[in-house]
C-alpha positions in Angstrom: 25.8 -5.9 -0.5 22.7 -7.8 0.4 22.3 -5.7 3.5 22.1 -2.5 1.5 19.5 -4.0 -0.8 17.3 -5.2 2.0 17.6 -2.0 3.9 16.5 0.0 0.8 13.6 -2.4 0.3 12.5 -2.0 3.9 12.1 1.7 3.4 9.8 1.2 0.4 6.2 1.8 1.2 3.6 -0.3 -0.6 0.2 1.3 -0.6 -2.5 -1.3 -1.4 -4.8 -0.4 -4.3 -7.8 -0.3 -2.0 -6.0 2.1 0.3 -4.9 4.2 -2.6 -8.5 4.5 -3.8 -9.7 5.5 -0.3 -6.9 8.2 -0.2 -7.7 9.6 -3.6 -11.5 9.8 -3.0 -11.0 11.4 0.4 -8.6 14.0 -0.9 -11.1 14.9 -3.7 -13.9 15.3 -1.1 -11.7 17.3 1.4 -9.5 19.5 -0.7 -6.9 21.6 1.2 -5.3 24.8 0.2 -2.0 24.3 -1.6 1.1 25.5 0.2 4.5 26.5 -1.2 7.7 25.1 0.3 10.8 26.8 -1.1 13.8 24.6 -1.4 11.9 21.3 -0.6 11.8 18.8 -3.4 8.7 16.6 -3.6 10.5 13.3 -3.7 9.8 10.0 -1.9 11.9 10.0 1.3 12.1 13.8 1.6 11.2 14.9 5.2 8.8 17.8 5.4 9.5 20.6 8.0 7.7 20.5 11.4 5.9 23.7 10.4 3.9 21.9 7.7 0.4 20.9 9.0 -0.5 17.3 8.0 -4.1 16.2 7.5 -5.6 12.9 8.5 -7.2 10.4 6.1 -9.6 8.2 8.1 -8.6 4.6 8.5 -5.2 5.2 6.8 -1.9 5.4 8.8 -0.5 8.2 6.6 -1.4 11.9 6.4 -1.5 14.3 3.5 -0.8 17.9 2.5 -1.0 19.7 -0.8 2.2 21.3 -1.9 2.5 23.3 -5.1 -0.8 21.8 -6.3 0.3 18.2 -5.7 -1.1 16.0 -3.0 1.7 14.4 -0.9 1.2 11.4 1.3 3.4 11.6 4.4 4.4 9.1 7.2 3.5 11.2 10.3 6.1 9.5 12.5 9.0 10.5 10.3 7.3 13.3 8.3 8.8 11.7 5.2 7.0 11.6 1.9 5.8 8.2 0.9 3.9 9.0 -2.3 3.3 12.1 -4.5 0.1 12.2 -6.5 -0.1 14.3 -9.7 
């Protein structure tokens, strides 16, 4: 049982407050058009299709895209959502 718990914890992404501030400010300055993805739920861990263009945030390892009016932070190596901003 401990193996399952540590595996789940390893998947959790912790975004430091400083990094979160940089992301929020950058996204406000560089707004992107919102796209619609039918059948894709905006949940942490959901992988976005390869057809979705991800945008860079300078000095941050993650990328972002705006889906249905919500900014989504994505790990570019897995295309999985790591955070959804309201």
